[in-house]
N, C-alpha and C positions, 0 to 999 in steps of 0.2 A: 604218347606214353598210356598206358592204362591207368585207372582211377586205383591210387593205393591209399591205405591208411597212413598219417602221419604222425600223429601223435596225440596223445588226452592231455589234454592241460586245463584244469581248475573245473574238472566237472563237465569238458567240451569235447568232443571227438573231432577232430579235425582230418579232412581228407583231400587229397590233391586229385584234382578231376583230370581229364584226359589231356587238355588245353592249358593246364599250367594253373588253373582258378582253384579256390578252395570252398569248400563245404563245410559248415560247423554246424555240428550238431549236437542237442545234449544228450550226455552220453548216456543216462539214467533210464532215459523213454525213446532215444533215436528220433526224436524229434527236429527236424531242421531248424536252426534258427536262423541262418545266412548260407546263401549260395551264391554260385558264381563271382566269386568274393576275387578281384583281380585289379592290380593298378593298370589302368590303360593308358595308351598314349594316342594323343591324335597325330594328322599328319602323316609323315613317310616313314616313322618309327616302325622297323620291322623286327619280331622277337626272334632272337638268335639260338637261344637254347636256355631247358630250362633243368636245373639240379635240385633235386631231393635228396637233403644231407639229414641229420639226426635232429630234430626238432626244428627245420628250417628247411624254405623254402629259396632257391635264389634264380632269378630270372634274368637275362641280357636281351640288352635290346640294343638294336644299331641304328644309325640315322644316317642313310647314304645320299649323296648328290653327284649325280652324272658319273656313277661309278666309285666315286672316292667315298670312304668313311668319313663323317664330319664328327659324330658324337657317339656317343655310348650311355646307357642308361644301365644301372644294375639295381634290380629291386628284391629284396628280401623280406621274409615272413619270418620272425625268430620267435617262436615258443618256449620261454624259460618262467624268470618269476611274473612276468608279464606278456601280452602278445605285443612284440615291437614291428611296426612296420616302418621300413626304410627304404630311399631310394635317394641314389646319387649319378647325379648326370655330369657327363666330362666333356669339354669342348675337348677335339685330338688334333682342329687345326691352328694355326699360328694366326688367324685373325677372329675379332669379335663376331660372334653368330646369334641369331635368334632361333632357338627351336620347338617346336610344338608342346604343348603343356601335356602334365600326365594329371590323371582323376581316380579316384576310388570308387571303382564300380562293387556293386553287390546288390542280390536282391533279398527279400527279407520276407520273413512267415509273419510280419507284425509291423505294423507303419514304424520308421525310426524318427527319432526325431534328431535333425540336422541343422546346427548351428557351425556355418561357415563365415568367417568374419575377418580374413585377412590375418594378422598375427596371433590369432584366437582360433579354436575351432575345437567343437565335440562333435562326434556320433555315437549315439545310443541307442538300445532296443533293448526294449521290456520283453525277454524270452520266455516268460511265463513259469518262472521259478515260483515254488511256493512261498520264499522268502522277499520275494520281491527284488532282489539285485538285479540289479541293470548292467549290462554289459556296454561299454562305454570305452570309445576312441576319443582320445583328447590329443592335440595338435601339438608337439615339440616345435617343429621346424618347418618352413616353407610358409607357404601364404594361400590360405583358402578361399574358395567362393562357392557359393551356389549359385547356378547359372543355368536356365532350361533344362533342368532337372538333374544336371550332370556337378557331382563334387570333387571340384576342381581343388589337387594339391598343391598347384606352382602359381608362380607369376603366368598370364598370357599375354604374349608369349614367354620364355625364358632367355633370358639374353646372358650368354656365356663370353667370357671374356679368353684372350689368347691361351693357349694352350699352357704357357709358360708361365701364367700371370696366377695370383689368388683366386681372380674371380672367374676361373676357368671351370669350376665345380658349383655345383646347385646343390643341397639337402633337402629333403624331406624326411622328417621324422614323426611318427605317430605312436602312441603307447595305449593298449588294451588292459584295462580291469574290470572286474567288479565291484560295482559302488554301491552301497549298501542302499539309497534313494535319492530322489530328485534333491533333498535338502545338502548331501554332499557334493552331487553335482553342481547345485548352485554356489556351494563354498570354493570350489574350484574356479568361478570368473574370477577376472581382474580385480584387484581390489578397490580399486576406482570405479567399478560399475555401479550405474546408478540404481538407486532403489527402486523406481519405476521407470519402464520403457512404454508403455501405455497407458494413457492420457484420457481422463472422461471428456474436456474439451480444450480449447485452445485459449482459455483462460487460466490452464495449468500449467506449471512449469516444470523442468527433468533440471535437477541439482545431478553437477557432476564437479566432485573435489579433484582437481588437479593441478597441483601444486608447478609440477615438471614436465608440463605437458603442454602440445598444441591442439587446436581443435579447428577442424574445417567442416562447416555445415552449410551445405547449399539450401536456400529458402529457411534455414533457421536463425533466427536471432539469438545473440549472447550477451548476456547481461553480467555484468561483474559486479560482486559486493564482496563485503569481510567474510561472507560466509560459503565464496566458491562462484563457481560460472552456472547459471540460470538458463537454459534455453527456452524458448517459444518459438512458436511457428502455427502456420494456417493448419487446418484440418487434412490429413491423410497421412502417409507414411511418408517418414525424411530419413535419410540417410547421414550420420554424422562420422566422420573420421577423426581417431584421436591417436595422436603421434606420442606415443609413450612404452617406456619397457623395451619390449622386444620388437616393436616395429608400431604398424599401423592397423587398429584395430577398428572394423564397422561396427557402428553401433547402429541399429535400425531402431527409430522412435515411431509412435503412430499416436496422432489427437485424432480422436472421434469426434464427429459434428451431430448434431441433433437427429434423433431416430426418426420424428414426425417430420419437421419441417424439409429436413435435409435428405432425406430417404422416401418416407412412407408417401408425402404429399407428392412429390413429383412422378412418384410410380404409379399411383392413383389417377393422377391427372393424365398419365400416358394412355389411360385406358378408357378415356372420358370418349364416347361414342363409339366404342367395339361392341360388336354384337355379343350380349351377353352369351348366347348360347355356342359360343367358342371359345370361351374363356377357359383358360386352365386351371387346375386343382389350386394352386400357389397364388394366381391372380385373385380367385376367389377370397382366399384368405386374407388379401391386400386390402381387398373391400370391406368384408367383414370388420378386420381390425381398425381400420380407418373410422367406420362408424363408431368404432367404440374410444377411437382418441378425437371425435370429435368433427372429423371432417365430413364435408358435404359429400353423400352420396344417394344416389337416385335409388330410393327402395325398391320400385317396381324393376330397376335395370339388377341387382342384387339379387333379389328373389328370384327371377328367371333363371340367373346364371346358376343358383344351387337348386332350381329346381332341375333342368339340364342335366347336372353333373348328378344329381341322386336317380334319374331316369335313365342315364347312359348304361347299355349294356356292358357287362363284361366285372372286370376286376376294378374295386375303388381304391384310388390312391386316399394312404392316409389324410392328404391334405385336402382333399374333398369332403372328407369326414368332418374334418376340423373347421372347415368352412361352415359346414351346414348346422354343427354343432353350435358356433358363433353366432350365429342367425337365430336359431331356437332360443337361443337366451333373450331375444326383441319380440320375436315372432314366435310363438310356441307351436302356431301350426307345422315349423318348420321340422319338428321336433319327430312327427310322424315319419318323417325319411331315415331317422337314425339307426331301427333295428334294422332292416333290411340293408341299408348302406353298411353298417357294421357286419352283418354276416357275410358280404361281398369283399372284404377288406383282407389284402394277403399280407403275412408275417412278414415283416419284412423293421429295420431299424426306425424307430419311432412310432409303429402303428400301435403298440401297448400304449405310450404315453397318449396318443390321442384318442384311442379307445376310453381310457380314464377321464379324459377331459369332455369325451360326448357321453359318457354315465353321468359324469355330475351336470351338465346341461339338461341330461333328458329328466334326473332326479328333479332338478330345480323348476322344471315346467311342468311336473305332475307324468311324466312321461314313464315307461319301463325303469325300474331301480338297477337293473344288469342288461348289459347287451352280449352278444354274442364275440368273444374274443379270435382273434385269429390263432391259426395254427397251421402246422407245417413246417418244412424246412425255412429257415428265413432267405430272403432273398438278397443278393446284393445290392447295393444304392449309393448311388452318391459319391461316388469312390472308394468306398468300405468293400472290401470283398467279401467271398464266403465267410473267411475265417472269422475276420472283424464282423460282420453282420452277425453273425451266431455270437459272438461274445456282447455285442450291443443290445440284442433282444434279451441275453441272459442278465447283464445289468437292469434292463427294464422291469425284468420279472422279478429280481432283487427288490429293487425300488417298490414295485405295485404291493409285494407282499409286506414289506416294512412298513409302509405307510407312517401313519405320525404316532403309534403306541411304539416305535422301535426305541429300545433304550440307548442311552448316547454311548458313544466309542467310535473306534476308529471305522472309516468307511472299507467296507468289504472288499478283501483283494481282488476278484474279479471286477468289480465296479470302479476301482481303484484305477485298474491297470487301463480299461476303456475310457475313463474321464482324465487320465490324465494325457491322452491325445488331444486337449484341449491348451495344453501347454505346459500346466502343473508349475507355472510363474516362471518360467524359465525360457530364455531367448532361444528364437530355432522355429524349425516349421517341421510339423508332422503330416497331418493331412490337408485338403484342398478347404476352400470356404466353405462350400454344401456341405459337405460331411462336419465340419466346426458346427454348422448354425443346425443341424440334425441334431448335434452329441448335447450342445448347449439347450435344446427344448429337453431332451432323456434326461439332461442335468436340474433341470427346473424343478425335477420330482425327487431330488434327492432328498432324505428327511433332514430338518434341520439339525439334530440333534449328533448327526455324523460331522466325524472330525477327519482331518487327514495329517496326521503326524508325520508323513511322509513327505509331505511337500512343503515348500518354501511359503506356503500361501494357505488361506482358508478357503473351506469349500465355498463360501458368497465370494469371494475374491477371483477365487478361479472362474466361475460366471461373470463378473463383472469385466475381467481383463480379455476375457473371450466376448464379450459381446462389443465392448470398446474397440477390439481390434479387428471386427467385421466391418464396424461402423467406418472406423480410418480407412479400410481398404476399399470403400465402396463397393460392398459386396452386391451381389446380384439379386434379382427379385426371388428367386428361389430360395437362396440363403435368407433373404432379408423375412420370407414369409415363416421358416422356422424358428428365425430369431424373436419374430413377434410372438411366436406358439410359446417362447421360453419365459414369456412374462403373463403372468394369471390377468384372466380378463376380468 
């Protein structure tokens, strides 16, 4: 069928595409917020038909085996007071069967936050509205999971009882609304949700107040006292399953380990014996930061690595300039490289943050007070596409201009939108570790007097949670280099 306008819903224009998927755009500007929105099915499911009704799209799917229809599925998108997504799976045979699961597919103009935790779930996107409201899909029924990049809405697989029994059907329900901010999203978490899910080290515990629930947690120790249940574990990411209320909810807990002993020292140790002329920019940053943290690094090895990066033809990576600036702090001769390196650095996320660091180093050792700033169209990097890359650079410019003299007040809306990709104190996944580490470095330049009234955490807490989360994930060396740059030298 040809694409056709379906409805205008709460400031959004919803269009049905030829394949039955939806496109959702801001009515005021026409900017696409979500595209290719569809409930997709794995396995042998075949789409039978699509019906476009008033404010509603209904899709029918059939599952056949050896020419016989075993099950059907009906998917409905209804736009009334809310955006309702409903899925009904039905066994048509007289025996129990297991059918392939369904998932919610979509592409977004801005990175989504996806928290898919079994009996609970939220998917939200900052659509770029001036008022900052967040388009938020909340799970009402079903069992969700984020796996291999897919947003699964059901058990994997779905088990359906014989057609004549109550267990022959399986229902999925989600509701879409505009929520004011992340504080409202946080208020929708289960009442027992712990105050902290990211911990600074293994000495800290997570407290759960669950009088009528059971907990399963492989690799996590449970301690009971009069104040509730306390969970402790070794550093890393751990999954705890809480059986309460509507079903089983997955709680991802992160315990960080030591930045220097458990991350920086092993990474630097792996570089011993490596020809300094082949070191990558992020590896040079690891070496310069190792020196700052008191680790043993051969000065000649480090100087040759920086010399090679400085004289290597072509575009200069921001991390190469950062490493040269670090070295200049202790070896002022290295500052001679900074102006020329800065002139060859392309504009990309993190570049302005590094340029400011390099200017500071240059001034401290008596070099030029200013360096050439990168310009042009921002390059997409580290899992950040062109749209997000441009927004990150704009956030850096705002921080650069604000400086220490910026008046107290809320984080400017464009900066807040970018920094929320660090999680804003909410569970779920936004962007990958390299992107988060880079954003963490940018966040280090946020003026201390800026506040975040829309988030359930403060700006310093946002940075702390992002840093500890990366350490708990055992982030790669590129992410580690950006993380180290987020700490003032």
